[in-house]
C-alpha positions in Angstrom: 90.8 -77.2 222.9 87.3 -78.6 222.9 85.2 -78.3 219.7 82.4 -75.8 220.4 79.9 -77.6 218.1 78.2 -80.9 218.3 79.4 -83.4 215.8 77.6 -86.5 214.7 78.5 -89.4 212.4 76.0 -90.0 209.6 75.2 -93.7 209.4 75.3 -94.3 205.6 79.0 -93.7 204.9 80.1 -92.7 208.4 81.4 -89.3 207.7 81.0 -86.4 210.2 78.3 -83.8 210.4 78.4 -80.6 212.3 75.2 -79.5 214.0 74.6 -75.8 213.4 73.6 -74.1 216.7 70.1 -72.7 217.1 68.9 -74.4 213.9 67.3 -77.8 213.2 70.0 -79.0 210.8 73.5 -80.3 210.5 76.0 -79.8 207.6 78.6 -82.3 206.5 82.1 -81.4 207.7 83.3 -81.6 204.1 81.7 -81.6 200.7 80.8 -85.0 199.4 83.8 -87.1 198.5 84.4 -89.5 195.7 84.8 -92.2 198.4 81.2 -91.6 199.5 79.9 -91.6 195.9 81.5 -95.0 195.3 79.4 -96.4 198.1 76.4 -95.0 196.3 77.4 -96.5 193.0 77.8 -99.9 194.6 74.3 -99.8 195.9 72.2 -97.9 193.4 70.1 -99.5 190.7 69.6 -96.2 188.9 71.0 -96.8 185.4 72.0 -93.1 184.9 74.8 -93.6 187.4 76.7 -96.4 185.7 80.4 -97.0 185.3 80.5 -94.9 182.1 79.0 -91.9 184.0 81.5 -92.1 186.8 84.5 -92.6 184.4 83.4 -89.5 182.5 83.3 -87.4 185.7 86.8 -88.7 186.6 88.2 -87.4 183.3 87.5 -83.9 184.5 88.5 -84.5 188.1 90.8 -87.5 188.4 90.5 -89.6 191.5 93.3 -89.4 194.0 93.8 -91.5 197.1 94.0 -89.9 200.5 97.7 -90.9 200.7 98.4 -89.0 197.5 96.5 -85.9 198.5 98.6 -82.7 198.1 98.0 -79.0 198.0 97.6 -79.1 194.3 95.1 -82.1 194.3 93.0 -81.5 197.3 89.9 -80.5 195.3 90.1 -83.8 193.5 89.0 -85.7 196.6 85.5 -84.2 196.2 82.8 -85.3 193.8 82.4 -82.5 191.2 81.4 -81.9 187.5 77.8 -82.7 188.4 74.5 -81.4 187.1 72.0 -80.0 189.5 69.5 -82.9 189.2 72.4 -85.3 189.8 73.4 -83.6 193.0 69.8 -83.7 194.2 69.5 -87.4 193.4 72.8 -88.2 195.0 72.0 -86.3 198.2 68.7 -88.1 198.5 70.4 -91.5 198.7 71.5 -90.7 202.3 67.9 -90.7 203.5 64.6 -88.8 203.7 65.9 -85.9 205.8 69.2 -85.5 203.8 69.3 -82.9 200.9 71.1 -80.0 199.5 71.0 -76.9 201.7 69.2 -73.8 200.8 71.1 -70.6 200.3 69.8 -69.3 203.6 70.8 -72.4 205.5 74.3 -72.5 204.0 74.9 -68.8 204.7 73.7 -69.0 208.3 76.1 -71.9 208.9 78.9 -69.9 207.4 78.2 -66.8 209.6 78.2 -69.0 212.7 81.4 -70.9 211.8 83.2 -67.7 210.9 82.9 -66.7 214.5 85.3 -69.4 215.7 89.0 -69.6 215.0 90.3 -72.9 213.6 92.3 -75.3 215.8 93.9 -78.6 215.0 92.5 -80.1 218.2 89.0 -79.9 216.6 90.0 -82.3 213.9 91.6 -84.7 216.4 88.5 -84.7 218.6 86.3 -85.7 215.5 88.9 -88.2 214.3 88.7 -89.9 217.7 84.9 -90.4 217.5 83.7 -94.0 217.6 82.0 -95.2 214.4 83.8 -92.8 212.1 84.9 -94.3 208.8 88.6 -95.0 208.7 88.9 -93.2 205.3 87.0 -90.2 206.8 89.4 -90.1 209.8 92.5 -90.2 207.5 91.0 -87.6 205.1 90.1 -85.2 207.9 93.7 -85.3 209.2 95.3 -85.1 205.8 93.1 -82.1 204.8 93.9 -80.3 208.1 97.6 -81.0 207.5 97.4 -79.4 204.1 95.2 -76.4 205.2 97.5 -75.6 208.1 100.7 -75.9 206.2 102.9 -72.8 205.3 102.3 -73.5 201.6 98.6 -72.9 202.0 97.4 -69.3 201.7 94.1 -67.4 201.9 93.1 -63.8 202.3 91.9 -64.1 205.9 94.4 -63.1 208.6 93.1 -65.7 211.0 92.2 -69.2 209.9 88.6 -69.8 210.8 86.5 -72.9 211.5 84.8 -72.3 208.2 88.2 -72.8 206.5 88.6 -76.2 208.3 85.2 -77.2 206.8 86.3 -75.9 203.4 83.3 -73.6 203.2 85.9 -71.1 202.4 88.8 -71.9 200.0 87.3 -75.2 198.9 85.0 -75.9 196.0 81.8 -74.3 194.8 78.7 -76.1 196.2 75.2 -76.5 194.8 72.5 -75.0 197.1 68.9 -74.3 196.5 68.2 -70.7 195.6 65.2 -70.6 198.0 62.7 -72.9 199.8 60.9 -73.7 196.5 63.9 -75.9 195.7 63.4 -75.7 191.9 66.5 -73.7 191.1 70.0 -73.4 192.3 72.9 -71.1 193.0 76.5 -72.1 194.0 78.0 -71.2 197.3 81.6 -71.3 198.4 84.9 -69.8 197.3 87.8 -70.9 195.1 91.1 -69.5 196.3 94.6 -70.5 195.6 96.0 -73.5 197.5 99.6 -72.7 196.7 101.8 -70.3 194.9 101.9 -72.7 191.9 98.1 -72.4 191.4 96.6 -69.4 189.7 94.4 -67.6 192.3 90.6 -67.7 191.9 88.3 -64.8 192.7 86.5 -65.3 195.9 82.8 -66.0 195.2 80.3 -66.9 197.9 77.2 -66.8 195.8 77.5 -67.6 192.1 74.2 -67.3 190.2 73.4 -70.3 188.0 70.7 -70.3 185.5 67.4 -71.8 186.8 66.9 -75.4 187.5 69.3 -77.5 185.4 71.1 -76.1 182.4 73.0 -79.2 181.4 76.3 -77.4 182.1 79.0 -79.2 184.1 81.6 -77.2 186.1 84.8 -78.8 187.1 84.9 -77.4 190.7 81.2 -77.5 191.4 80.0 -80.2 193.9 77.7 -80.4 196.9 77.6 -80.7 200.7 75.0 -82.6 202.6 72.5 -81.1 205.0 70.6 -83.3 207.4 67.5 -81.7 208.8 66.2 -82.7 212.2 69.3 -84.8 212.9 68.8 -87.5 215.6 
């Protein structure tokens, strides 16, 4: 089955982006991973993102290799436990047109991706794209294997494309509250990944206090948006 959406490979870390139809933007297939952040850390000269900063984040969400990824550790592949201003800075490293999405952009993408049922052929089509990072290819396949397994459960009767992208049943993601981009909310949902994990309440919009409160949340990360993708 052919993927009904155009997918591009972002040039910085070579992870996939999905172009949202009838818009001028693309969203990352998955929230930003620790693998991608490690590329940033190798390149940045910003002293706030030093080794101590990263090790402190790993205390709250230990790093796991793709080979070690399981139902119980899938959230640990993503970069979380961030402050709002950190997520903004990190997203800007990818380029001038790369940012956090606004609430409206994120919700529009969710509405569109909810209209298509998931299919494992979609992942294989993306995994076969030239230029994709080998870690991205392996991660996409491993995440899909976990999400489509019998041990995985969610409330929807039919698994949707939005589930494959972990916009549902993934982590919470920073988005701008509005186009002023001076305050944030969190989009996404935290649901159980196995019977051994205590279920979370589904929450697609979680109000966060304005701008940056200095509060870190274990399952709060971010997803890239690229406006006017080439």
